[in-house]
C-alpha positions in Angstrom: -21.5 14.2 1.3 -20.3 13.8 4.9 -16.6 13.3 5.6 -17.4 9.8 7.0 -19.3 8.8 3.9 -16.5 10.0 1.7 -13.9 8.1 3.7 -15.9 4.9 3.5 -16.2 5.2 -0.3 -12.6 6.1 -0.7 -11.5 3.3 1.5 -13.6 0.8 -0.4 -12.4 1.9 -3.8 -8.7 1.9 -2.7 -9.1 -1.4 -0.9 -10.2 -3.2 -4.1 -7.4 -1.6 -6.1 -4.9 -2.7 -3.5 -6.1 -6.3 -3.2 -4.3 -9.2 -4.9 -5.7 -10.3 -8.2 -7.7 -13.2 -6.8 -9.7 -11.0 -4.5 -10.2 -8.4 -7.3 -11.5 -11.2 -9.5 -13.9 -12.3 -6.8 -15.1 -8.7 -6.3 -15.7 -8.2 -10.0 -17.5 -11.5 -10.3 -19.7 -10.5 -7.3 -20.5 -7.2 -9.1 -21.4 -9.2 -12.2 -18.9 -7.4 -14.4 -16.2 -10.0 -14.8 -14.1 -10.4 -17.0 -14.0 -6.6 -17.2 -11.6 -4.9 -14.8 -12.9 -1.4 -15.6 -15.1 -1.3 -12.5 -12.0 -1.2 -10.2 -11.0 2.1 -11.7 -14.6 3.4 -12.0 -15.2 3.0 -8.3 -12.3 5.4 -7.6 -13.4 7.7 -10.4 -16.7 8.1 -8.6 -15.1 9.4 -5.4 -11.8 11.0 -6.3 -13.4 14.2 -7.7 -14.9 14.9 -4.2 -11.5 15.1 -2.6 -10.4 18.6 -3.4 -13.4 20.1 -1.6 -12.8 17.8 1.4 -9.2 18.9 1.5 -10.2 22.6 1.2 -12.5 22.1 4.2 -9.7 20.5 6.2 -11.6 17.2 6.3 -8.9 15.2 4.5 -5.1 15.8 4.2 -3.4 17.1 1.1 -1.0 14.1 1.4 -3.9 11.7 1.0 -5.2 13.7 -1.9 -1.7 13.4 -3.6 -1.6 9.7 -2.9 -5.0 9.2 -4.5 -3.9 11.4 -7.4 -1.0 9.1 -8.0 -3.4 6.1 -8.3 -5.8 7.9 -10.6 -2.9 9.2 -12.8 -1.6 5.6 -13.1 -5.1 4.3 -14.0 -5.4 7.2 -16.6 -2.1 6.2 -18.1 -3.5 2.7 -18.6 -6.7 3.8 -20.2 -7.7 4.3 -23.8 -8.2 1.9 -26.7 -4.4 1.5 -27.1 -4.2 0.0 -23.6 -7.3 -2.3 -23.8 -4.9 -5.2 -23.3 -4.2 -3.9 -19.7 -7.9 -4.4 -18.7 -8.0 -8.2 -19.4 -7.9 -11.0 -16.9 -4.4 -12.0 -17.9 -3.1 -8.4 -17.4 -4.9 -8.1 -14.1 -3.1 -11.2 -12.9 0.3 -10.6 -14.5 0.9 -7.0 -15.6 3.5 -4.9 -13.9 1.1 -2.0 -14.5 -1.5 -3.6 -12.2 1.2 -4.3 -9.5 2.0 -0.6 -9.6 -1.6 0.2 -9.1 -1.8 -2.1 -6.2 1.2 -0.5 -4.6 0.0 3.0 -5.1 -3.5 2.1 -3.8 -1.9 0.5 -0.7 0.1 3.6 0.0 -3.1 5.8 -0.3 -4.8 3.4 2.1 -1.9 3.9 4.6 -2.3 7.7 4.2 -6.1 7.3 4.9 -5.1 5.6 8.1 -6.9 2.3 7.4 
C-alpha cells in the first residue's frame, strides 16, 4: 500500500472516531450497520496494523503511531462481552469512554497533520 493510500485510510478511520455522536450515527446509518457502533473501531483495526511498517520506512512518524496506539488501546479496553453496553446508541451518545475515544482520535488526527 502506498503512503498516500495509508494516510487516506487512516485519516478516514480517525475522522469518524473523532466526530461528534450525531455524525457518527449518520455514518453508521449510511454504512447500513446502525445501531452497532463496532464499525467505528473496525475501520481503524483495518489500517492500524499497517503503521509499523510505514514508520520503519520513514513514511509516518513514530509520534503518529503512538497516538494511534492510544486510540486502539482505548478501543481494546472497551471491547469484550463484559463491555457490550459501551457499544450501544446510548453509550455512543453519553459515555465518558466514547468522549475519551473522540479526544484521542482528534489528537491522532492533529499528529497526522489533517
